[in-house]
C-alpha positions in Angstrom: -120.9 200.0 240.3 -121.5 196.7 238.6 -124.3 195.9 236.1 -124.9 192.2 236.1 -126.5 190.7 233.0 -128.1 187.3 233.0 -127.5 184.6 230.5 -130.3 185.7 228.1 -129.3 189.3 228.1 -125.7 188.3 227.6 -126.7 186.1 224.7 -128.7 188.9 223.2 -125.8 191.3 223.3 -123.5 188.7 221.9 -125.9 188.2 218.9 -126.1 192.0 218.5 -122.3 192.1 218.4 -122.2 189.4 215.8 -124.8 191.4 213.6 -122.8 194.6 214.0 -119.6 192.7 213.0 -121.4 191.4 209.9 -122.4 194.9 208.9 -118.9 196.2 209.5 -117.4 193.3 207.4 -119.7 194.2 204.5 -118.8 197.9 204.7 -115.1 198.0 205.7 -112.7 196.7 203.0 -109.9 196.2 205.5 -111.9 193.6 207.4 -112.7 191.8 204.1 -109.1 191.9 202.9 -107.6 190.5 206.0 -110.3 187.9 206.8 -111.2 189.2 210.2 -114.1 187.2 211.6 -117.4 189.1 212.1 -117.7 188.1 215.8 -114.3 189.6 216.4 -114.9 192.9 214.6 -118.3 193.4 216.3 -117.2 192.1 219.7 -114.3 194.6 219.9 -116.8 197.5 219.5 -118.7 196.3 222.5 -115.5 195.7 224.5 -114.5 199.3 223.8 -117.9 200.5 225.0 -117.4 198.5 228.2 -113.9 200.0 228.6 -115.3 203.5 228.2 -118.0 202.9 230.8 -115.5 201.5 233.2 -112.9 204.3 232.7 -115.3 207.3 232.6 -118.1 206.3 234.9 -116.6 203.5 237.0 -119.3 201.1 235.7 -118.4 197.5 235.1 -120.7 195.2 233.1 -120.7 191.6 234.3 -121.7 189.0 231.7 -123.1 185.5 232.4 -121.2 182.9 230.5 -123.6 180.0 230.9 -124.9 179.9 227.4 -121.5 180.9 226.0 -120.2 177.6 227.3 -123.2 175.8 225.8 -122.5 177.3 222.4 -118.8 176.2 222.7 -119.9 172.7 223.7 -122.2 172.5 220.7 -119.6 173.7 218.3 -117.0 171.1 219.4 -119.6 168.4 219.3 -120.1 169.3 215.6 -116.3 169.2 215.2 -116.3 165.7 216.6 -118.9 164.6 214.0 -116.4 165.7 211.3 -113.7 163.4 212.7 -113.8 160.8 210.0 -111.0 158.3 210.7 -110.4 157.9 207.0 -109.5 161.5 206.6 -107.5 161.6 209.9 -105.3 158.8 208.6 -104.7 160.9 205.5 -103.5 163.7 207.7 -101.2 161.6 209.9 -98.0 163.3 208.8 -99.5 166.8 209.4 -100.6 165.7 212.9 -97.0 164.7 213.8 -95.6 168.0 212.4 -98.2 170.1 214.2 -97.3 168.3 217.5 -93.7 169.1 217.0 -94.4 172.7 216.1 -96.6 173.0 219.3 -93.8 171.8 221.5 -91.4 174.3 220.0 -93.9 177.1 220.3 -94.7 176.4 223.9 -91.0 176.2 224.8 -90.3 179.5 223.0 -93.3 181.2 224.6 -91.7 180.6 228.0 -88.0 181.1 227.2 -88.4 184.4 225.5 -90.5 186.2 228.1 -88.3 184.9 231.0 -85.2 186.3 229.1 -86.9 189.7 228.5 -87.9 189.9 232.2 -84.4 189.3 233.4 -82.9 191.8 230.9 -85.3 194.4 232.1 -84.8 193.6 235.8 -88.4 192.4 236.3 -89.5 189.4 238.2 -88.9 186.3 236.0 -92.3 185.0 236.9 -93.9 187.9 235.0 -92.4 186.1 232.0 -94.1 182.9 233.0 -97.5 184.5 233.6 -97.3 186.1 230.2 -95.8 183.0 228.5 -97.5 179.8 227.4 -99.7 179.9 230.6 -101.7 182.7 229.1 -100.9 182.4 225.4 -101.4 178.7 224.5 -103.2 178.0 227.8 -105.6 180.9 227.7 -107.8 182.2 230.5 -108.4 178.8 232.0 -104.8 177.9 232.4 -103.9 181.5 233.5 -106.5 181.2 236.3 -105.4 177.7 237.2 -101.7 178.6 237.6 -102.4 181.9 239.4 -102.2 180.5 242.9 -99.0 178.6 242.0 -97.3 181.7 240.7 -98.4 183.8 243.7 -97.1 181.0 246.0 -93.8 181.4 244.3 -93.7 185.2 245.0 -95.5 186.9 242.1 -98.1 189.2 243.5 -101.2 189.8 241.3 -100.3 186.8 239.2 -104.0 186.2 238.4 -104.5 189.7 237.1 -101.3 189.6 235.0 -102.2 186.2 233.5 -105.8 187.0 232.6 -104.8 190.4 231.2 -102.2 188.7 229.0 -104.7 186.0 228.0 -107.1 188.8 227.0 -104.4 190.4 224.9 -103.6 187.1 223.3 -107.2 186.3 222.5 -107.5 189.6 220.6 -104.1 189.3 218.9 -104.6 185.7 217.8 -107.9 186.6 216.2 -106.5 189.7 214.4 -103.2 188.3 212.9 -104.3 184.8 211.8 -106.3 185.9 208.8 -103.9 188.6 207.5 -101.0 186.2 207.8 -102.7 183.4 205.9 -103.8 186.0 203.3 -100.2 187.1 202.8 -99.0 183.5 202.4 -101.7 182.7 199.9 -101.0 185.8 197.9 -97.3 185.6 197.9 -96.3 182.0 198.2 -98.9 179.9 196.4 -99.4 179.4 192.7 -101.8 181.6 190.8 -104.5 178.9 190.5 -104.4 178.2 194.2 -105.0 181.7 195.4 -108.1 182.8 193.4 -111.2 183.6 195.6 -114.3 181.7 194.8 -116.0 182.4 191.5 -119.5 182.6 193.0 -120.7 185.7 194.7 -120.2 185.5 198.4 -121.2 187.6 201.4 -117.9 188.4 203.4 -119.9 189.0 206.5 -120.8 185.3 206.7 -117.2 184.2 207.1 -117.2 181.7 210.0 -121.0 181.1 209.7 -121.1 179.3 206.4 -121.9 175.7 205.7 -118.7 173.7 205.0 -118.1 170.1 204.1 -115.6 168.3 202.0 -117.9 168.0 199.1 -118.6 170.9 196.7 -122.3 170.9 197.7 -121.2 172.3 201.0 -120.5 175.6 199.2 -123.7 175.6 197.3 -126.0 178.6 198.0 -129.7 177.8 198.0 -132.9 179.0 199.5 -135.5 176.5 200.7 -138.6 177.0 202.8 -140.1 173.5 202.4 -140.8 171.1 205.2 -138.0 168.7 204.2 -135.3 171.4 204.7 -136.8 172.2 208.2 -136.7 168.5 209.1 -133.1 168.1 208.0 -132.0 171.0 210.3 -134.2 169.7 213.1 -132.7 166.2 212.9 -129.2 167.6 212.8 -129.9 169.8 215.9 -131.4 166.8 217.8 -128.3 164.7 217.0 -126.0 167.5 218.3 -128.0 167.9 221.6 -128.2 164.1 222.2 -124.4 163.7 221.9 -123.8 166.8 224.0 -125.7 165.2 226.8 -123.9 161.9 226.5 -120.6 163.8 226.2 -121.0 165.4 229.7 -121.2 161.9 231.2 -118.0 160.9 229.3 -116.3 164.1 230.5 -117.3 163.1 234.1 -115.6 159.7 233.6 -112.5 161.4 232.2 -112.3 163.7 235.2 -112.2 160.6 237.5 -108.8 159.8 236.0 -107.3 162.9 237.7 -106.2 164.3 234.4 -107.5 167.7 233.4 -109.4 167.8 230.1 -111.2 170.7 228.5 -115.0 170.6 229.2 -115.9 169.8 225.6 -113.6 166.8 225.3 -116.2 164.2 226.2 -118.7 165.5 223.6 -116.1 165.8 220.9 -114.9 162.2 221.5 -118.4 160.8 221.7 -119.4 162.5 218.4 -116.3 161.1 216.7 -117.2 157.6 218.0 -120.8 158.0 216.6 -119.5 159.3 213.3 -117.1 156.3 212.8 -119.4 153.5 214.1 -122.9 154.4 213.0 -122.1 153.0 209.5 -121.9 149.5 211.0 -125.6 149.6 211.9 -128.7 149.6 209.6 -132.4 150.3 209.9 -135.5 149.8 207.8 -136.9 152.6 205.7 -139.7 152.1 203.3 -139.3 148.3 203.6 -135.5 148.4 202.7 -132.5 148.2 204.9 -130.3 151.3 204.8 -127.1 152.2 206.7 -127.6 154.3 209.8 -125.0 156.9 208.7 -127.7 158.3 206.5 -129.1 159.7 209.8 -126.2 162.1 210.0 -126.7 165.1 207.8 -123.2 166.4 208.0 -123.8 169.6 206.0 -126.6 170.7 208.4 -124.6 169.6 211.4 -121.6 171.7 210.3 -123.9 174.7 209.6 -125.3 174.5 213.1 -121.8 174.2 214.5 -120.5 177.2 212.8 -123.5 179.3 214.0 -122.7 178.2 217.5 -119.0 179.1 217.0 -119.9 182.6 215.9 -122.2 183.0 218.9 -119.5 181.7 221.3 -116.9 184.1 219.9 -119.3 187.1 219.9 -120.1 186.5 223.6 -116.5 185.9 224.5 -115.4 189.1 222.8 -118.0 191.3 224.5 -116.9 189.9 227.9 -113.3 191.0 227.5 -112.1 193.4 230.2 -109.8 195.6 228.2 -109.0 197.9 231.1 -106.9 195.0 232.5 -104.4 195.8 229.8 -104.1 199.4 231.0 -102.3 198.3 234.2 -99.6 196.3 232.4 -96.1 197.4 233.2 -93.7 198.2 230.5 -91.9 194.8 230.6 -95.2 193.0 230.2 -96.2 195.1 227.2 -92.9 194.4 225.6 -93.3 190.7 226.3 -96.8 190.5 224.8 -95.7 192.4 221.7 -92.8 190.0 221.4 -95.1 187.0 221.7 -97.2 188.2 218.8 -94.1 188.9 216.7 -92.6 185.5 217.5 -95.7 183.6 216.6 -96.1 185.5 213.3 -92.5 185.0 212.3 -92.3 181.4 213.4 -95.5 180.6 211.5 -94.5 182.4 208.4 -90.8 181.3 208.2 -90.9 177.8 209.9 -94.4 176.4 210.1 -95.6 177.0 206.5 -92.6 175.3 204.8 -92.7 172.3 207.2 -96.5 171.9 206.8 -96.1 171.5 203.0 -96.1 175.0 201.4 -99.7 174.4 200.1 -103.1 175.7 200.7 -103.7 173.4 203.7 -100.5 174.8 205.2 -101.6 178.3 204.7 -105.0 177.6 206.5 -103.2 175.8 209.3 -101.0 178.9 209.8 -104.1 180.9 210.5 -105.1 178.3 213.0 -101.6 178.3 214.7 -102.0 182.0 215.3 -105.4 181.4 216.8 -104.6 178.7 219.3 -101.0 179.8 219.8 -102.1 183.2 221.2 -105.8 182.7 222.0 -107.8 179.5 222.0 -109.0 176.7 219.7 -112.2 178.5 218.8 -110.2 181.5 217.6 -108.1 179.2 215.4 -111.3 177.7 214.0 -112.8 181.1 213.2 -109.5 182.3 211.6 -109.4 179.2 209.3 -113.1 179.4 208.6 -112.8 183.1 207.5 -109.9 182.2 205.2 -111.7 179.2 203.7 -114.8 181.2 203.1 -112.9 183.7 200.9 -111.1 181.0 199.0 -112.3 177.4 199.3 -112.9 174.8 202.1 -110.3 172.2 202.9 -110.9 169.3 205.3 -107.6 168.5 207.1 -107.0 171.8 209.0 -110.5 171.6 210.5 -109.7 168.1 211.8 -106.1 168.5 212.9 -106.5 171.8 214.9 -109.3 170.6 217.1 -107.5 167.3 217.8 -104.3 169.2 218.7 -106.3 171.7 220.8 -108.4 169.1 222.6 -106.1 166.1 223.0 -102.6 167.5 223.2 -102.2 171.3 223.7 -103.2 171.3 227.4 -101.2 168.2 228.3 -98.0 169.4 226.5 -98.4 172.9 227.8 -98.9 171.8 231.4 -95.9 169.5 231.3 -93.6 172.2 229.9 -94.9 174.9 232.3 -94.2 172.5 235.2 -90.7 171.9 233.9 -90.0 175.7 233.7 -91.4 176.5 237.1 -89.3 173.8 238.7 -86.2 175.2 237.0 -87.0 178.7 238.1 -87.4 177.7 241.8 -83.7 177.3 242.0 -82.9 180.8 240.6 -85.6 182.9 242.4 
């Protein structure tokens, strides 16, 4: 029996999961200590309920992902608005290092599971299905390569890949915060690791207003018309660029290269952010630069709300029963993937990225997109920053890596490995 929920019902349950996660984060010290985002903690509860319904009563809940994709698009549009070229230039070296780390991670994510599969006498393509296809690639890449793997002889490749991607999505969200927390506590100087002095609500991690300036951390309550107008203006800007971004994505698709669905909006928002300052308009009889129209603090606030909604809806949609059917080799491979990412990030990535607070936050992000997806990386980093303090570079570098390079690099390396395996199967 299948219960199908429409997009409004799905969104309502996603919001409920987010609220439940906020309550849990306020009450459970473990979740506060290890910077677990509220959408993750709440979403897992609903995923377990779905698992129980499926296992005990053979009832499957089908969620509509239409608005989930809209929230994702809105969030990455807001990320694009943060792409100030001046800051990106400052992070040039980190970008190069992150690209090199990504190449190594993707290669290891394929080499290791293929080796484990061969040692255990399993089909080597099980290793590919549970490698970077489902880890760095996520559900989309796992679904895209399913027919290729099945054509090469792996039956049920789609189920294996999506189950592995589901596992990675959970694992990436769960280990990023704790790993960054350990790095900050054990490897940074005393003055760098102090939580914020002001009183904070731990349940709001991932939903807060962040910007490079200290005012982005300021708590305030306002009910006046000006505050409403500022948030309304920010929302209108986001929606306008989202609409234009879909056209840009359509043009990108004409090149024959696969881009993530949010890529057009992200690029258009970045173009707007970096060119609007060249224009001016009259206000009260005086000419002012048009970049005043972009209220970045409100734009980022709206973006983080959309991120939380997206993650909440993604988490409740997980089909955990797919993990029950995993054979022993696959379980060992997935556990090894998590261990590999954790050790690589802790031992290799953190020193190469500079051994500072930015590096620690980036390590949380690496766990997120290395095992799950870019939104997981952003939520991991946001949770860590909310406990300590906001930093700009990681929130610019990770989306650039995830949007512009991760899929291209991953697809190229996957294709290389599949062609090499053809000769040995």
